[in-house]
Every structure is written in structure tokens, then in C-alpha cells.
VMD Tcl script that builds the backbone (N, CA, C; Angstrom):
set m [mol new atoms 249]
animate dup $m
set s [atomselect $m all]
$s set {name element resname resid chain x y z} {
  {N N MET 1 A -31.907 390.665 -121.698}
  {CA C MET 1 A -31.438 389.196 -122.084}
  {C C MET 1 A -31.204 388.201 -121.580}
  {N N GLN 2 A -30.418 388.682 -121.173}
  {CA C GLN 2 A -30.076 387.616 -119.270}
  {C C GLN 2 A -30.911 387.519 -118.178}
  {N N GLU 3 A -31.669 388.586 -117.734}
  {CA C GLU 3 A -32.375 388.085 -116.953}
  {C C GLU 3 A -33.778 387.268 -117.397}
  {N N SER 4 A -33.923 387.272 -118.844}
  {CA C SER 4 A -35.404 386.703 -119.474}
  {C C SER 4 A -34.716 385.182 -119.548}
  {N N SER 5 A -33.623 385.035 -119.801}
  {CA C SER 5 A -33.246 383.023 -120.117}
  {C C SER 5 A -33.141 382.880 -118.835}
  {N N ALA 6 A -32.766 383.542 -117.492}
  {CA C ALA 6 A -32.594 382.987 -116.128}
  {C C ALA 6 A -33.858 382.916 -115.635}
  {N N GLY 7 A -34.814 383.845 -116.299}
  {CA C GLY 7 A -35.973 383.278 -115.198}
  {C C GLY 7 A -37.222 382.003 -116.336}
  {N N ALA 8 A -36.287 381.867 -117.519}
  {CA C ALA 8 A -37.258 381.046 -118.212}
  {C C ALA 8 A -36.636 379.432 -117.755}
  {N N ILE 9 A -35.028 379.509 -117.461}
  {CA C ILE 9 A -34.601 378.324 -116.191}
  {C C ILE 9 A -35.512 377.832 -115.240}
  {N N THR 10 A -35.081 379.049 -114.649}
  {CA C THR 10 A -36.364 378.824 -112.915}
  {C C THR 10 A -37.535 378.548 -113.253}
  {N N GLY 11 A -38.048 378.800 -114.301}
  {CA C GLY 11 A -39.610 378.572 -114.930}
  {C C GLY 11 A -39.305 376.787 -115.076}
  {N N LEU 12 A -38.188 376.410 -115.874}
  {CA C LEU 12 A -38.605 375.019 -115.972}
  {C C LEU 12 A -38.236 373.874 -115.000}
  {N N LEU 13 A -36.881 374.937 -114.035}
  {CA C LEU 13 A -36.423 374.034 -113.346}
  {C C LEU 13 A -37.337 372.597 -112.827}
  {N N PRO 14 A -38.836 373.147 -111.951}
  {CA C PRO 14 A -39.507 372.404 -111.512}
  {C C PRO 14 A -40.251 371.335 -112.269}
  {N N ILE 15 A -40.484 371.659 -113.208}
  {CA C ILE 15 A -41.184 370.762 -114.328}
  {C C ILE 15 A -39.870 369.787 -114.739}
  {N N LEU 16 A -38.584 370.272 -114.552}
  {CA C LEU 16 A -37.293 369.091 -115.320}
  {C C LEU 16 A -37.385 368.237 -114.019}
  {N N LEU 17 A -37.325 369.236 -112.736}
  {CA C LEU 17 A -37.169 368.340 -111.416}
  {C C LEU 17 A -38.268 366.917 -111.551}
  {N N MET 18 A -39.149 367.277 -111.783}
  {CA C MET 18 A -40.594 366.206 -111.516}
  {C C MET 18 A -40.301 365.565 -112.380}
  {N N SER 19 A -39.564 365.664 -113.545}
  {CA C SER 19 A -39.701 364.880 -114.765}
  {C C SER 19 A -38.372 363.767 -114.420}
  {N N VAL 20 A -37.572 363.879 -113.473}
  {CA C VAL 20 A -36.609 363.174 -113.406}
  {C C VAL 20 A -36.785 362.248 -111.983}
  {N N PHE 21 A -38.026 362.769 -111.234}
  {CA C PHE 21 A -37.893 361.748 -110.095}
  {C C PHE 21 A -39.215 360.475 -110.980}
  {N N VAL 22 A -39.907 361.339 -111.607}
  {CA C VAL 22 A -41.033 360.541 -112.278}
  {C C VAL 22 A -40.703 359.198 -113.019}
  {N N ALA 23 A -38.982 360.084 -113.968}
  {CA C ALA 23 A -38.446 358.872 -114.659}
  {C C ALA 23 A -38.112 358.338 -113.931}
  {N N ILE 24 A -37.495 357.764 -112.591}
  {CA C ILE 24 A -37.109 357.623 -111.973}
  {C C ILE 24 A -37.958 355.994 -111.155}
  {N N ALA 25 A -39.208 356.738 -110.926}
  {CA C ALA 25 A -40.328 356.358 -110.100}
  {C C ALA 25 A -40.263 355.031 -111.602}
  {N N ALA 26 A -40.578 355.791 -112.560}
  {CA C ALA 26 A -41.506 354.840 -114.031}
  {C C ALA 26 A -40.110 353.538 -113.873}
  {N N HIS 27 A -39.032 353.664 -113.866}
  {CA C HIS 27 A -37.636 353.088 -114.171}
  {C C HIS 27 A -37.514 351.582 -113.359}
  {N N LEU 28 A -38.385 352.015 -111.847}
  {CA C LEU 28 A -37.521 351.253 -110.712}
  {C C LEU 28 A -39.633 350.163 -111.318}
  {N N LEU 29 A -40.758 350.545 -111.404}
  {CA C LEU 29 A -41.748 350.471 -111.432}
  {C C LEU 29 A -41.521 349.150 -112.513}
  {N N ALA 30 A -41.183 350.088 -114.037}
  {CA C ALA 30 A -41.104 348.853 -114.992}
  {C C ALA 30 A -39.869 347.453 -114.889}
  {N N LYS 31 A -39.255 347.471 -113.793}
  {CA C LYS 31 A -38.413 346.326 -113.308}
  {C C LYS 31 A -39.258 345.844 -112.677}
  {N N GLU 32 A -39.805 346.359 -111.859}
  {CA C GLU 32 A -40.560 345.471 -110.915}
  {C C GLU 32 A -41.398 344.500 -111.876}
  {N N LYS 33 A -42.093 345.207 -112.509}
  {CA C LYS 33 A -43.344 344.520 -112.951}
  {C C LYS 33 A -43.613 343.922 -114.243}
  {N N GLY 34 A -41.503 343.657 -114.911}
  {CA C GLY 34 A -41.445 342.994 -115.850}
  {C C GLY 34 A -41.399 343.645 -117.474}
  {N N ARG 35 A -41.640 344.888 -117.715}
  {CA C ARG 35 A -41.564 345.807 -118.543}
  {C C ARG 35 A -40.095 346.278 -119.265}
  {N N ASN 36 A -40.205 346.894 -120.019}
  {CA C ASN 36 A -39.174 347.262 -120.888}
  {C C ASN 36 A -38.811 348.736 -119.856}
  {N N VAL 37 A -37.334 348.261 -119.879}
  {CA C VAL 37 A -37.397 349.307 -118.503}
  {C C VAL 37 A -36.792 350.537 -119.344}
  {N N LEU 38 A -35.866 350.489 -120.236}
  {CA C LEU 38 A -35.414 351.509 -121.099}
  {C C LEU 38 A -36.220 352.446 -121.196}
  {N N LYS 39 A -37.386 351.536 -122.019}
  {CA C LYS 39 A -38.799 352.092 -122.767}
  {C C LYS 39 A -39.522 352.941 -121.967}
  {N N TRP 40 A -39.654 352.831 -120.720}
  {CA C TRP 40 A -40.749 353.498 -119.794}
  {C C TRP 40 A -39.524 354.435 -118.904}
  {N N THR 41 A -38.403 354.148 -119.105}
  {CA C THR 41 A -37.729 354.975 -118.017}
  {C C THR 41 A -37.854 356.447 -119.145}
  {N N ILE 42 A -37.084 356.440 -120.533}
  {CA C ILE 42 A -37.399 357.176 -121.647}
  {C C ILE 42 A -38.927 358.052 -121.490}
  {N N LEU 43 A -39.164 357.461 -121.416}
  {CA C LEU 43 A -41.478 357.966 -121.530}
  {C C LEU 43 A -41.113 358.723 -120.535}
  {N N GLY 44 A -40.673 358.277 -119.411}
  {CA C GLY 44 A -40.597 358.844 -118.218}
  {C C GLY 44 A -40.097 359.897 -117.772}
  {N N CYS 45 A -39.176 360.872 -118.807}
  {CA C CYS 45 A -38.367 361.748 -119.031}
  {C C CYS 45 A -39.472 362.980 -119.734}
  {N N ILE 46 A -40.329 362.429 -120.372}
  {CA C ILE 46 A -40.948 363.794 -121.161}
  {C C ILE 46 A -41.418 363.948 -120.284}
  {N N PRO 47 A -42.198 365.464 -120.326}
  {CA C PRO 47 A -42.730 365.881 -119.168}
  {C C PRO 47 A -43.895 365.877 -119.655}
  {N N PHE 48 A -44.859 365.550 -119.173}
  {CA C PHE 48 A -46.540 365.608 -118.999}
  {C C PHE 48 A -46.715 364.311 -119.482}
  {N N VAL 49 A -46.314 363.661 -120.418}
  {CA C VAL 49 A -46.568 362.131 -121.013}
  {C C VAL 49 A -45.656 361.257 -119.323}
  {N N ASN 50 A -45.410 361.435 -118.410}
  {CA C ASN 50 A -44.329 360.728 -117.541}
  {C C ASN 50 A -45.973 360.610 -116.873}
  {N N ILE 51 A -46.543 361.346 -116.280}
  {CA C ILE 51 A -47.908 361.108 -115.880}
  {C C ILE 51 A -48.772 360.560 -116.178}
  {N N LEU 52 A -48.752 360.264 -117.701}
  {CA C LEU 52 A -49.513 359.025 -117.902}
  {C C LEU 52 A -48.795 357.644 -117.907}
  {N N CYS 53 A -47.667 358.041 -117.108}
  {CA C CYS 53 A -46.805 356.737 -117.764}
  {C C CYS 53 A -46.906 355.949 -116.129}
  {N N ILE 54 A -47.282 356.867 -115.299}
  {CA C ILE 54 A -47.096 356.621 -113.919}
  {C C ILE 54 A -48.536 356.159 -113.792}
  {N N TRP 55 A -49.948 356.657 -114.381}
  {CA C TRP 55 A -51.036 355.811 -114.160}
  {C C TRP 55 A -51.205 354.728 -115.140}
  {N N PHE 56 A -50.345 354.150 -116.052}
  {CA C PHE 56 A -50.393 352.813 -116.373}
  {C C PHE 56 A -49.833 352.421 -115.597}
  {N N PHE 57 A -49.102 352.592 -115.031}
  {CA C PHE 57 A -48.228 351.502 -114.093}
  {C C PHE 57 A -48.750 351.176 -112.809}
  {N N ILE 58 A -49.916 352.088 -112.301}
  {CA C ILE 58 A -50.900 351.854 -111.469}
  {C C ILE 58 A -51.489 350.572 -111.871}
  {N N GLY 59 A -52.477 350.759 -113.006}
  {CA C GLY 59 A -53.334 349.780 -113.240}
  {C C GLY 59 A -52.491 348.239 -114.138}
  {N N ALA 60 A -50.983 348.220 -114.156}
  {CA C ALA 60 A -50.609 347.626 -114.978}
  {C C ALA 60 A -50.276 346.176 -114.194}
  {N N ALA 61 A -50.966 345.156 -115.306}
  {CA C ALA 61 A -50.245 343.713 -114.292}
  {C C ALA 61 A -49.244 343.097 -114.124}
  {N N ASN 62 A -48.638 342.727 -112.869}
  {CA C ASN 62 A -47.077 342.396 -113.180}
  {C C ASN 62 A -46.873 341.258 -114.143}
  {N N LEU 63 A -45.958 341.038 -114.749}
  {CA C LEU 63 A -45.848 340.999 -115.960}
  {C C LEU 63 A -44.614 338.920 -115.625}
  {N N LYS 64 A -43.971 339.281 -114.246}
  {CA C LYS 64 A -43.582 338.665 -113.596}
  {C C LYS 64 A -43.784 337.714 -112.731}
  {N N LEU 65 A -45.573 338.393 -111.839}
  {CA C LEU 65 A -46.003 337.342 -111.561}
  {C C LEU 65 A -47.056 336.373 -112.462}
  {N N GLU 66 A -47.413 337.200 -113.347}
  {CA C GLU 66 A -48.278 336.318 -114.560}
  {C C GLU 66 A -47.093 335.282 -114.872}
  {N N ARG 67 A -46.104 335.098 -115.104}
  {CA C ARG 67 A -45.117 334.272 -115.667}
  {C C ARG 67 A -44.925 333.033 -114.468}
  {N N LYS 68 A -44.752 333.379 -113.663}
  {CA C LYS 68 A -45.206 332.643 -112.628}
  {C C LYS 68 A -45.834 331.531 -111.890}
  {N N ILE 69 A -46.968 332.498 -112.127}
  {CA C ILE 69 A -48.275 331.718 -112.389}
  {C C ILE 69 A -49.105 331.147 -113.313}
  {N N ASP 70 A -48.455 331.478 -114.779}
  {CA C ASP 70 A -47.969 330.453 -115.216}
  {C C ASP 70 A -47.848 329.217 -115.504}
  {N N GLU 71 A -46.678 328.995 -115.309}
  {CA C GLU 71 A -45.570 328.015 -114.639}
  {C C GLU 71 A -46.366 327.324 -114.185}
  {N N LEU 72 A -46.814 327.622 -112.548}
  {CA C LEU 72 A -47.142 326.963 -111.709}
  {C C LEU 72 A -48.449 326.087 -112.057}
  {N N THR 73 A -49.386 326.912 -113.295}
  {CA C THR 73 A -50.584 326.304 -113.462}
  {C C THR 73 A -49.989 324.764 -113.968}
  {N N ALA 74 A -49.189 324.865 -115.270}
  {CA C ALA 74 A -48.718 324.301 -116.076}
  {C C ALA 74 A -48.000 322.482 -115.105}
  {N N LEU 75 A -47.705 323.344 -114.028}
  {CA C LEU 75 A -46.212 322.147 -113.754}
  {C C LEU 75 A -48.157 321.404 -112.994}
  {N N LEU 76 A -49.005 322.362 -112.475}
  {CA C LEU 76 A -50.376 321.341 -112.035}
  {C C LEU 76 A -50.729 320.677 -112.896}
  {N N HIS 77 A -51.117 321.143 -114.000}
  {CA C HIS 77 A -51.822 320.506 -115.399}
  {C C HIS 77 A -51.141 319.074 -115.122}
  {N N GLN 78 A -49.741 318.937 -115.444}
  {CA C GLN 78 A -48.593 318.009 -115.339}
  {C C GLN 78 A -48.635 317.251 -114.312}
  {N N SER 79 A -48.953 317.566 -113.396}
  {CA C SER 79 A -48.692 316.454 -112.131}
  {C C SER 79 A -50.076 315.895 -112.182}
  {N N ASN 80 A -51.181 316.774 -112.694}
  {CA C ASN 80 A -52.594 316.181 -112.040}
  {C C ASN 80 A -52.740 314.956 -113.294}
  {N N ALA 81 A -51.745 315.267 -114.754}
  {CA C ALA 81 A -52.188 314.513 -116.355}
  {C C ALA 81 A -51.646 313.089 -116.037}
  {N N LYS 82 A -50.700 312.373 -115.385}
  {CA C LYS 82 A -49.818 311.526 -115.192}
  {C C LYS 82 A -50.558 310.945 -114.142}
  {N N PRO 83 A -51.433 309.242 -114.716}
  {CA C PRO 83 A -51.711 308.245 -113.444}
  {C C PRO 83 A -50.747 308.369 -112.095}
}
mol reanalyze $m
mol bondsrecalc $m
mol representation Tube
mol addrep $m
């Protein structure tokens, strides 16, 4: 019985290590793109779901940059509206 539990842990070890690395990547990408960091870090810890998280971040828009562009556009419209 001891050998089978050790073999099971050894078999799960690569999946768990990969989940930790993907969770760290999801945390950093969520912070960089202005997303909910806690939610994406937790989703990054779940095996197989975490791969979908990374795929999401590859195509996701950067919300921080979008907010800055919106602010600049609003300032531009304000300056053009004043005579």
C-alpha cells in the first residue's frame, strides 16, 4: 500500500508543478492586463483549467491600456470642443 500511494504522488507531481508555474504566469498576466488577480490565480491553480486561462490571456485585451486610451480620447474631445 505504501508503494502505490508513493507512485500516485510521483505521478501527480508533474501536473502539480505545472499548475504552480501556470498559476504564477496567470497571476502576472492578470496583474499586467488589469484583470481580477485573485480569481485568475485561483483558476490558474486548477489543472487543465489553467491551460484555458493562459489561452484566454493570449487573446485578451489589456484593460489598463484601454482605460488610458479612453482617457486620452476624452481629453482630445474636450480640447476640440472648446473654441
